[in-house]
N, C-alpha and C positions, 0 to 999 in steps of 0.2 A: 504494500500500500504506500509506503514512504516513497519508493521509486516512482510510482505513478504520480504522486503529488508533486514532487520536485521536478518531474519532466513534463508536467502539464503546461499548456500554453496560457493557463489562467494564473495571473499574478497572485491573487488571493489564495489560491490552492497551493502554490509554491511556498508562500509565506506560512501557511498552515503546516505544511510538511516540515519546514525548518523549525517552527515553534515546537511542534510535537517532538522532534528529535532533540532539541535543546533541553526540553523539560521531561524527557522520558523517565528518568529515575524518580523524579517527584511524582509523576503520574502513577507509576507502579507502587510507590510508597503509600499513596492514598488508599489503594485497594488492599494493601497488606495491613495497614494500621487504622484506616478509616478516620484519619485526622487531617485537618486542614490548618492553614495559618490564619483563619478568619478571626480568631480571638486576638491574635497579635496585631492584626490590621485594625481591629476595633480599638485596642489600647493605643496604637499609634495615632489614630484619629483623635482620641481624647488628648493625647500629649500635644499634638499640633494645635488643637483648639486652645489648650492652656497656654501654649507658647505665644499665640496671637494675643490672648488676654493679658499675659504677663509682660508684654512688650514695654520696654522702658524701665523695668525694674533693674536694679544695679547688680544683683547677684543671682547665682543659680539656686540658692536656697529658696528664694521667693518663687521661682518658677516651679520648683518641686512642690512647694506648698500649694500652689494653684492647681497642679496636676492632681494632688491628693483630694483637694476640694471638689474638683470636677469629676474625677474617676470614682470617688467614694460616694457620690450622690448623697451627701450629707444634707439633712434637713434641719435648719435652725428655726425653731419655733419659740416665740417669746410668750411668756405667761402674762397676759393682761388681766388684771383682775382684782 
């Protein structure tokens, strides 16, 4: 199948063949372990959002604090009463 893809006259099919070849080990690992990197991608998205919110802070500790606040989904409720 790989040979057919890369020798096709269709550019997108050739690209698909090269992509499958480049990621073949990862594809097989999914079927062996049934795990993806989706959780890591979600965490990375939270860190990137925190980085944007923490822009202008002077040190890394403040960025880490913002990451914990966003990723931890903490709820701060005040007692009015």
